[in-house]
N, C-alpha and C positions, 0 to 999 in steps of 0.2 A: 895283374889283377885276376882273381879266380872267378870265371864266369860259368863254371860247371855246377848246375843246380844240385847235382848228387853230392857236392861238397859243401854247399852253403846252407841247405835245408837240414836241420838236425834230425828230423824224422827220416828223410831219405838217407842220411849218413848211417843212422841205426840200422835201416833196412839193408843197405849195402854191406855194412859190416857183418850182419847176420849171414848174408849170402857168401861173403868171403870166408868167414869162420866155417860155415857149413861145408864149403867146398874144400877147404884145408883139412878139416876133420875126416872127410869121407873120400878123398881122392883115391885112396887105395882100394876101394870097393868097386869102382867102375870097371866093367869087364871089357868094354869095346873101345877104350881110348878116347871116348868123347868127354866133354866137359858138362858140368851141371848147368841147367838153365837158370842164369842169374835172375831174370825177370820173375820166374816162378818162385825162386827162393826169396826174393825181396818181398813178394806178395805174402808168402808164408811167414816171413820174419816180421811183417807189420801186424800180425794177429795178436791181439792182447786180450780178447774176451770171447766168450761163447758167441756173442752176437757178431763179432768180426769173422769168426770161423763160418758161421751160417750164411753170412753175406758174401763171402769170398767166392769168386768164380773159379778158384783153384781146385776145388773139391767137388766130386760127384755126389748125387743125392743119396746113394747108398752109404758113402762115408760120413755124410752129414747126419743120417739117421743113427748110425753106430755112435758117432761122436755125442749126440744127444743122450744116449744111454749112459755114457760115461759121466756126462754133466749131471744128469739126474741122480746117479749114484753118489757123486761127489756132494751134491747139495743135500740129499736126504740123509746121508751118513755123517756129514760134516767132516769128511776126510778127503784130502787130495788123491787123485789117481792119475794113471797114464792112459793115453789113448794112442794107438799105433794104427797107421793106415798106409796102403798103397793107392788109395782112392782119389788120385789127382785127375783132373780133366785133361791134362797134357803131360807129355814125356818130362820126367825129372831132369833129363840130359838133353843136350842139343845134338840129337843124332837122327832127327826126322821121324821118330816113332809116333808122332801125333796122328798119323793116318794109318799106320800098320803096327801090329804088335801091342804089347802092354806097355804102359807108362814107365814101368820099372824094369823092362828087360835088360837094361844096361847095368842095373844093381839088383840082381835077383836075390832073394832071401832077405831083403832089407825093407824096413818100414820107416816112415816119418813118425816122429814121436813128439807128443805134446803133453805137458803137465797141465792138469785141469784142477783148479782149486774150487772149494765149496762156494766162494763168492763169485763164481763163474769167470774168474781170471784164467787166462790161458797163456802158457809160455811154450812156444816152439822150441824144441831141442836141436842143438847143432850137430848131434851125433845120430846117424841112423841106427835103428835097432835091428839087430840080426835075429832072424828067426829061421828055423829049419823047416817050418810048416808040416812037420810030421807028427 
């Protein structure tokens, strides 16, 4: 009998599958050999609306303000858009960078991506966006 709640609750299964797919799609960009933080990715994978994003503890206030600019543009123009950020409140990888360094030190030049729709739906993307920041 399966007693693992991650396998019995459909919502947890969806979040876990997001984390697994995200890890698989981005494994080649980690520079220090660490693994992605499955807990953080599961939280990100559960985001389905602008309200979810704003309530999430996974993102800092600066990221939330920038996100709202994308939401406002999507709703006023009735056109979907993309939001990219490195503004997480903890490291995206399990390498102890929560206390020192930047949350994306293990995956420099990459950003989390979200598709934002005019009705304020949000779809986290499973592939990191590469930017040269120049």
